[in-house]
VEXDREN-2710 file (C-alpha; in Angstrom, 1 decimal):
% VEXDREN-2710
k/r/px/py/pz
1/MET/180.4/-64.3/-20.2
2/LYS/182.5/-61.5/-21.8
3/ALA/181.8/-63.2/-25.4
4/MET/178.2/-63.3/-25.0
5/PHE/178.0/-59.6/-23.6
6/ASP/180.3/-58.6/-26.5
7/ARG/177.7/-60.3/-28.7
8/GLY/174.3/-59.2/-27.5
9/ALA/175.8/-55.2/-27.1
10/LYS/176.7/-55.8/-31.0
11/ALA/173.0/-56.8/-31.8
12/CYS/171.8/-54.0/-29.8
13/ALA/174.7/-51.9/-31.7
14/VAL/173.4/-52.9/-35.0
15/LEU/169.1/-52.6/-33.9
16/GLY/170.3/-49.0/-32.7
17/LEU/172.4/-48.0/-35.5
18/CYS/169.8/-49.1/-38.0
19/LEU/167.6/-46.6/-36.2
20/PHE/169.9/-44.3/-37.0
21/SER/171.0/-44.6/-40.6
22/THR/171.8/-41.6/-41.3
23/PRO/174.6/-39.4/-38.9
24/ALA/173.0/-37.6/-36.1
25/PHE/174.1/-34.2/-35.4
26/SER/173.9/-31.4/-32.4
27/THR/174.0/-28.0/-31.6
28/ASN/176.8/-27.9/-28.4
29/GLY/179.3/-29.4/-29.0
30/TYR/178.7/-32.9/-30.9
31/PHE/175.7/-33.5/-28.2
32/ALA/171.7/-33.2/-29.5
33/ASN/170.3/-29.6/-28.0
34/GLY/167.2/-32.2/-26.2
35/TYR/165.7/-34.9/-27.3
36/GLY/162.4/-35.3/-28.8
37/GLY/160.2/-32.2/-30.4
38/LYS/158.7/-31.1/-26.6
39/SER/162.2/-30.7/-25.5
40/LYS/163.5/-29.6/-28.6
41/GLY/160.5/-26.7/-28.9
42/MET/162.4/-24.8/-25.9
43/ALA/165.9/-24.8/-26.7
44/GLY/166.5/-28.1/-25.4
45/ALA/165.2/-27.4/-22.0
46/GLY/163.7/-30.2/-20.2
47/VAL/165.1/-31.1/-17.3
48/ALA/162.1/-29.3/-14.7
49/VAL/159.5/-29.6/-17.1
50/SER/157.9/-33.0/-18.6
51/THR/158.3/-33.2/-22.1
52/GLY/157.1/-36.7/-23.1
53/VAL/158.3/-40.2/-23.4
54/LEU/161.8/-39.3/-24.9
55/GLY/162.1/-36.0/-22.5
56/MET/163.3/-39.1/-20.4
57/ALA/166.4/-38.9/-21.7
58/GLN/167.1/-36.0/-19.7
59/ASN/165.6/-36.0/-16.8
60/PRO/164.9/-40.1/-15.7
61/ALA/162.2/-38.7/-13.1
62/THR/159.6/-37.5/-15.3
63/GLY/158.7/-40.7/-16.4
64/VAL/155.9/-41.2/-13.6
65/GLU/154.3/-37.7/-15.7
66/VAL/154.5/-39.5/-18.4
67/GLY/152.5/-42.6/-17.3
68/ASN/151.3/-44.8/-20.0
69/ALA/152.2/-43.3/-23.9
70/ALA/154.4/-43.9/-26.5
71/GLY/156.0/-41.6/-28.7
72/PHE/157.6/-41.8/-32.4
73/CYS/159.9/-38.6/-33.5
74/LEU/161.9/-37.7/-36.6
75/THR/164.3/-34.4/-37.0
76/THR/165.2/-33.1/-40.1
77/PHE/168.8/-31.4/-39.3
78/ALA/170.3/-29.0/-42.0
79/PRO/173.8/-28.0/-40.8
80/ASP/175.3/-25.5/-43.8
81/ARG/179.7/-25.8/-42.9
82/THR/182.1/-24.3/-44.7
83/VAL/186.0/-24.1/-44.5
84/ARG/188.0/-20.9/-45.5
85/ILE/191.5/-21.1/-46.3
86/ALA/193.5/-18.0/-47.0
87/PRO/196.4/-18.1/-49.8
88/GLY/200.4/-18.4/-48.5
89/GLY/200.3/-22.2/-47.2
90/PRO/200.6/-26.1/-47.8
91/LEU/196.8/-26.1/-47.3
92/THR/194.6/-25.8/-50.3
93/ALA/193.1/-21.7/-50.3
94/GLY/189.6/-21.4/-51.2
95/THR/186.4/-21.6/-49.5
96/HIS/185.3/-25.6/-49.2
97/LYS/181.9/-26.8/-48.6
98/SER/181.1/-30.0/-46.7
99/LYS/178.4/-32.3/-48.8
100/ASN/175.9/-33.9/-47.1
101/ASP/173.0/-31.3/-45.9
102/VAL/170.1/-33.2/-44.7
103/PHE/169.9/-35.8/-42.7
104/LEU/167.2/-37.7/-40.6
105/ILE/167.1/-38.4/-37.1
106/PRO/164.5/-40.6/-35.7
107/CYS/163.9/-41.6/-32.4
108/GLY/160.8/-43.7/-30.2
109/GLY/160.1/-45.3/-27.0
110/ALA/157.2/-46.0/-24.7
111/ASN/156.4/-45.8/-20.8
112/TRP/154.2/-47.6/-18.6
113/ALA/153.2/-46.7/-15.2
114/LEU/153.7/-49.3/-12.8
115/ASP/151.0/-47.7/-10.1
116/GLU/150.6/-44.5/-9.1
117/ARG/154.0/-43.4/-7.7
118/SER/156.4/-45.8/-10.2
119/SER/156.8/-46.4/-14.0
120/LEU/159.4/-48.3/-16.3
121/GLY/160.1/-47.1/-19.9
122/VAL/162.3/-48.0/-22.8
123/PHE/163.4/-45.9/-25.6
124/VAL/166.0/-45.3/-28.1
125/PHE/167.4/-41.8/-29.0
126/ALA/170.1/-39.8/-30.6
127/ASN/172.8/-38.8/-28.1
128/GLY/174.8/-36.8/-31.2
129/GLY/177.5/-37.4/-33.8
130/MET/179.4/-35.3/-36.5
131/ASN/179.4/-35.5/-40.0
132/THR/181.5/-33.6/-42.7
133/GLU/182.8/-34.5/-46.1
134/TYR/184.7/-32.7/-48.4
135/LYS/185.0/-33.3/-52.0
136/THR/188.6/-31.5/-52.1
137/ASN/191.0/-32.8/-49.8
138/PHE/192.8/-29.7/-48.8
139/PHE/195.1/-31.6/-46.2
140/SER/196.9/-32.6/-49.4
141/GLY/199.3/-30.5/-49.5
142/LEU/200.9/-31.7/-45.9
143/GLY/202.1/-34.2/-48.2
144/ALA/199.0/-36.7/-49.3
145/GLY/196.0/-37.2/-49.1
146/SER/192.7/-38.9/-50.7
147/ALA/189.3/-37.5/-51.6
148/PRO/186.6/-36.8/-50.0
149/LEU/187.9/-35.7/-46.8
150/GLY/185.5/-36.1/-43.7
151/VAL/185.0/-38.2/-40.6
152/ASN/181.7/-39.8/-39.7
153/LEU/180.5/-40.4/-35.7
154/GLU/177.3/-41.8/-35.0
155/GLN/176.3/-42.1/-31.5
156/ALA/173.1/-44.1/-30.0
157/PHE/171.2/-44.6/-26.5
158/VAL/169.4/-48.1/-25.9
159/THR/168.1/-46.5/-22.7
160/VAL/165.7/-48.9/-19.9
161/ASN/164.1/-45.9/-17.7
162/TYR/162.4/-46.0/-13.8
163/ALA/161.1/-43.5/-11.6
164/ARG/159.7/-43.7/-8.7
165/LYS/157.8/-41.1/-6.8
166/VAL/159.0/-41.1/-3.6
167/SER/157.1/-38.5/-1.4
168/ASP/154.3/-36.3/-2.4
169/GLN/157.1/-33.6/-3.4
170/LEU/160.1/-35.7/-4.9
171/THR/160.3/-37.7/-7.2
172/LEU/163.9/-40.2/-8.1
173/GLY/164.8/-41.7/-11.6
174/ILE/167.1/-44.2/-13.0
175/SER/168.1/-45.0/-16.7
176/PRO/170.6/-47.7/-17.2
177/ILE/172.0/-46.9/-21.1
178/LEU/173.8/-49.3/-23.7
179/ALA/175.8/-46.4/-25.6
180/VAL/176.8/-47.7/-29.3
181/GLN/178.6/-45.8/-31.8
182/ARG/180.2/-45.6/-35.2
183/PHE/183.2/-44.0/-36.4
184/LYS/184.9/-44.0/-39.8
185/ALA/187.6/-41.1/-41.0
186/THR/188.6/-40.1/-45.1
187/GLY/191.2/-38.7/-46.4
188/LEU/193.4/-38.3/-43.4
189/GLU/196.7/-39.7/-45.2
190/ALA/198.7/-36.7/-44.6
191/PHE/198.7/-37.0/-40.2
192/SER/199.6/-40.7/-40.6
193/GLY/203.4/-40.5/-40.4
194/LEU/202.5/-38.6/-37.2
195/SER/200.9/-41.6/-35.7
196/ILE/202.0/-44.6/-33.7
197/ALA/199.8/-46.9/-35.9
198/PRO/200.2/-45.2/-39.2
199/GLY/198.1/-47.7/-40.7
200/ASN/195.5/-47.1/-38.5
201/VAL/194.2/-43.3/-39.1
202/THR/192.2/-43.0/-42.1
203/ASN/190.1/-44.9/-44.8
204/ARG/189.4/-47.9/-42.6
205/GLY/185.8/-47.9/-43.2
206/HIS/183.1/-47.9/-40.2
207/ASP/184.3/-49.6/-36.7
208/TRP/181.9/-50.1/-33.4
209/SER/182.5/-49.0/-29.9
210/THR/180.0/-50.1/-26.8
211/GLY/179.4/-48.9/-23.6
212/LEU/177.5/-49.0/-20.6
213/GLY/176.2/-46.1/-18.3
214/PHE/173.8/-44.6/-16.2
215/ASN/171.5/-41.6/-16.0
216/LEU/170.6/-40.2/-12.7
217/GLY/167.5/-37.7/-12.5
218/LEU/165.2/-36.1/-9.5
219/LEU/162.2/-34.1/-9.8
220/TYR/161.0/-31.9/-6.5
221/GLU/158.0/-29.8/-6.8
222/ALA/158.3/-27.4/-3.9
223/ASN/155.0/-25.7/-4.3
224/ALA/151.9/-25.1/-7.1
225/GLN/154.2/-22.8/-8.6
226/TRP/157.7/-23.9/-8.5
227/THR/159.7/-27.5/-9.7
228/PHE/163.2/-28.0/-9.6
229/GLY/165.0/-30.8/-12.1
230/ALA/168.5/-32.3/-11.9
231/ALA/170.1/-34.9/-14.1
232/TYR/173.2/-36.1/-14.2
233/ARG/174.8/-38.5/-16.5
234/ASN/178.1/-40.2/-15.7
235/ARG/181.1/-40.2/-18.6
236/ILE/180.5/-43.5/-20.5
237/GLN/183.6/-46.0/-20.7
238/MET/183.2/-47.0/-24.4
239/SER/185.1/-49.8/-25.9
240/SER/188.4/-48.1/-28.4
241/PHE/188.0/-48.1/-32.2
242/SER/190.5/-50.5/-33.3
243/LYS/190.3/-49.4/-36.5
244/TYR/191.5/-46.1/-35.7
245/ARG/193.7/-46.2/-32.5
246/GLY/196.6/-44.6/-34.7
247/LEU/194.3/-41.4/-34.5
248/PHE/192.8/-41.5/-31.2
249/ALA/194.3/-40.3/-28.4
250/GLY/195.0/-43.4/-25.8
251/GLY/195.0/-46.5/-28.9
252/GLY/191.3/-45.1/-30.4
253/ASP/189.6/-44.4/-27.0
254/PHE/186.2/-42.1/-27.8
255/ASP/184.5/-42.2/-24.6
256/VAL/180.9/-40.3/-23.9
257/PRO/181.4/-37.2/-21.8
258/ALA/179.4/-37.2/-18.7
259/ILE/177.0/-34.4/-18.5
260/LEU/175.5/-32.3/-15.6
261/THR/171.7/-30.4/-16.0
262/LEU/169.9/-28.5/-13.3
263/GLY/166.9/-26.4/-14.1
264/ALA/163.8/-24.9/-12.4
265/ALA/160.7/-24.1/-13.8
266/TYR/157.9/-21.5/-12.7
267/THR/154.3/-21.5/-13.3
268/LEU/152.6/-18.1/-12.6
269/ALA/150.5/-18.0/-9.7
270/ASN/148.1/-15.5/-11.7
271/GLN/148.4/-17.1/-15.2
272/PRO/148.4/-21.2/-14.3
273/LYS/148.3/-21.5/-18.4
274/LEU/151.7/-20.4/-18.7
275/THR/155.1/-22.0/-17.5
276/ILE/159.0/-20.3/-17.7
277/THR/161.8/-23.0/-17.3
278/GLY/165.6/-22.2/-17.0
279/GLU/168.4/-24.6/-16.9
280/TYR/172.3/-24.6/-16.7
281/GLN/174.0/-27.7/-18.2
282/ARG/177.9/-28.4/-18.1
283/ILE/179.4/-31.3/-20.6
284/TYR/182.6/-32.3/-19.8
285/TYR/184.3/-33.1/-23.1
286/GLY/187.6/-31.8/-21.2
287/ASP/187.6/-35.2/-19.7
288/VAL/188.3/-37.3/-22.9
289/LYS/191.7/-37.1/-24.2
290/ALA/191.1/-38.0/-27.7
291/ILE/188.4/-34.6/-27.6
292/ALA/190.4/-32.6/-25.3
293/ASN/194.1/-33.2/-26.2
294/THR/195.5/-30.0/-27.9
295/SER/197.0/-29.8/-31.5
296/ALA/198.5/-26.1/-31.0
297/PRO/200.9/-27.6/-30.9
298/PRO/200.9/-31.2/-30.5
299/GLN/202.3/-32.9/-27.0
300/GLY/202.6/-36.3/-28.7
301/PRO/201.9/-38.6/-31.7
302/LEU/198.6/-39.2/-32.6
303/GLY/197.7/-42.4/-31.2
304/ALA/199.1/-42.0/-28.2
305/THR/198.0/-40.9/-24.6
306/ASN/199.3/-37.3/-25.0
307/GLY/198.3/-37.7/-29.0
308/VAL/197.0/-35.0/-30.6
309/GLY/193.0/-33.9/-30.0
310/PHE/190.8/-31.4/-31.1
311/GLY/191.3/-29.5/-27.8
312/TRP/187.8/-29.3/-27.1
313/LYS/187.1/-27.9/-23.4
314/ASP/184.1/-28.3/-21.0
315/VAL/180.8/-26.5/-22.5
316/ASP/178.0/-24.6/-20.7
317/VAL/175.1/-24.5/-21.9
318/LEU/172.3/-21.9/-20.5
319/ARG/168.6/-22.5/-21.7
320/LEU/165.5/-19.9/-21.1
321/ALA/162.3/-21.2/-22.2
322/ALA/158.6/-21.3/-21.7
323/LEU/155.6/-23.2/-22.5
324/TYR/152.3/-21.8/-22.9
325/ARG/149.0/-24.2/-22.6
326/GLN/146.5/-22.0/-24.5
327/SER/143.4/-25.0/-24.5
328/ASP/143.3/-28.4/-23.2
329/ARG/144.0/-29.1/-26.8
330/LEU/147.2/-26.6/-27.9
331/THR/150.4/-26.2/-26.5
332/LEU/152.7/-23.3/-26.9
333/ARG/156.7/-23.4/-27.0
334/THR/159.6/-21.3/-27.7
335/GLY/163.0/-20.9/-26.0
336/ILE/166.7/-19.7/-26.4
337/SER/170.3/-21.1/-25.3
338/TYR/173.9/-20.2/-25.5
339/SER/176.5/-22.2/-25.1
340/THR/180.0/-21.4/-24.3
341/GLU/182.9/-21.9/-26.6
342/PHE/183.9/-25.5/-27.2
343/THR/187.5/-24.4/-28.2
344/SER/190.5/-21.7/-29.2
345/ASN/191.0/-20.0/-32.5
346/ARG/194.4/-22.0/-32.0
347/GLU/192.7/-25.3/-32.6
348/ALA/190.7/-24.7/-35.8
349/VAL/192.9/-26.0/-38.0
350/ILE/192.1/-29.8/-36.6
351/ASN/188.5/-28.7/-36.1
352/THR/188.3/-28.4/-39.8
353/ILE/187.2/-31.8/-39.7
354/ALA/184.7/-31.1/-37.0
355/PRO/183.2/-27.7/-37.1
356/ALA/181.1/-27.7/-34.3
357/ALA/181.1/-23.6/-33.8
358/PRO/177.4/-22.5/-32.7
359/GLN/176.7/-21.4/-29.3
360/TRP/173.2/-19.5/-30.0
361/HIS/170.5/-21.1/-30.5
362/ALA/166.7/-19.8/-30.5
363/SER/163.2/-22.3/-31.4
364/PHE/159.1/-22.6/-31.5
365/GLY/157.4/-25.4/-31.7
366/GLY/153.6/-26.6/-30.3
367/SER/151.8/-29.9/-29.3
368/TYR/148.3/-30.8/-30.4
369/LYS/146.0/-33.1/-28.8
370/ILE/143.9/-34.5/-32.0
371/ASN/141.6/-36.9/-29.6
372/ASP/142.1/-38.6/-26.0
373/ARG/144.4/-41.1/-27.5
374/TRP/146.6/-39.2/-29.9
375/GLY/149.0/-35.6/-30.2
376/PHE/151.6/-34.3/-32.5
377/THR/154.2/-32.0/-31.7
378/PHE/155.8/-30.1/-34.2
379/SER/159.3/-27.8/-33.1
380/TYR/161.9/-25.5/-35.3
381/THR/165.2/-24.8/-33.8
382/HIS/167.8/-22.5/-35.5
383/ALA/171.2/-22.2/-35.0
384/PHE/172.6/-18.8/-35.8
385/ALA/175.7/-18.8/-37.7
386/ASN/179.1/-18.7/-35.8
387/SER/182.7/-19.0/-36.7
388/ILE/186.8/-19.7/-35.5
389/THR/189.6/-18.4/-37.5
390/GLY/193.3/-19.3/-36.2
391/VAL/196.4/-20.6/-37.2
392/ASN/198.2/-23.7/-36.1
393/PRO/202.4/-23.6/-37.4
394/ALA/202.6/-26.6/-35.8
395/LEU/200.9/-28.6/-38.4
396/THR/200.8/-26.6/-41.2
397/GLY/204.6/-25.5/-41.0
398/VAL/203.6/-21.8/-41.7
399/ALA/200.7/-19.4/-40.2
400/GLN/198.1/-19.9/-42.8
401/PRO/194.6/-18.4/-41.5
402/VAL/191.8/-21.0/-41.5
403/ARG/188.1/-19.9/-41.0
404/LEU/185.4/-22.7/-40.0
405/ARG/181.7/-21.5/-40.6
406/MET/178.4/-23.6/-39.1
407/ARG/174.9/-22.7/-38.9
408/GLN/171.7/-25.6/-38.4
409/HIS/168.9/-25.6/-39.4
410/GLU/166.5/-28.2/-37.4
411/ILE/162.7/-29.3/-38.0
412/ALA/161.4/-32.1/-35.5
413/THR/157.7/-33.8/-35.6
414/GLY/156.4/-36.4/-33.3
415/LEU/153.7/-38.7/-32.5
416/SER/152.1/-39.7/-28.9
417/TYR/149.9/-42.0/-28.6
418/ARG/148.0/-42.4/-24.5
419/TRP/146.5/-45.5/-22.5
END
């Protein structure tokens, strides 16, 4: 039975990551800031307002409102990642810019109304990811290091969504999830001597990992003005990256953190074309040792349960967004979001290979109904530049300052079809 599941999971993994053939990125740690163009046009909001087929990734309960529809989206993601290292230590001084500046990230799915009160959907989307590739291996001064230096993490979800309107005001939803991810690291030879499995730290090519989880959601329409939404996705226990069991804490474990989102939407009584929505979201990075364990100083060797991680902590995200139904055909959207710091300055050195620094994001977009069947969606998001500066003598031997910086541009487009 396990062998059959492994083969099936592998097949779905190949399918999912064939769709996501370039690394997925995000702006809240390594999680996407919304799914689909409608949500991204509101800085990731969507738990209390319906944002189409891909919006069910945020709140499964919105499926009944989506009705009979299919959607395809394509995100063009352009991150700018630089590391500046001061002289006076073993790390290569200078400004180092990561390659691979533009990524195309597709998503898509469909939803069917089973009756007036229930729906069933199937969709695939990029949950998040990370990619860096530095031409110069600035860690080589610690002992060894090939070029390029960097990591590649791709993470996709294959999801079935069921929603049921249990009363005139309350809708519930559930989404079983097959999570698939792959990872590779290059140029980390300098850290092999710190590992319990020196041969499984770097340059092992891509490795695959799969896991099963679920997403729960509710949508409560209190009255004509107020709607409340909530969603919880569990921590997904992933199979280990065996090729990198000497890198990640716990022998290659890299689980997907849990995520909780709460939100409310208010439609003005005297201006029903305008809806304002606000959200609070928590991403539980601190529960996953490979992400949360500190490196300053290390508490254990790489690959061990207490081994070096990225020092990430739980992230809180606040969003404020609005949508304006200008006409029966055109809807406009905008929003801002803010996320708390994902790590501290003392973890800057290890996070040079994963510089997920942005905190503030602003977006705008719109949807246009081409006809009764077809629609088009567009959005633009800017993640404002942010930086982290720190030293870690426990890794570098001296207090050599390192500054990592990132900013991002993101354009999402989509087509929808209703029947």
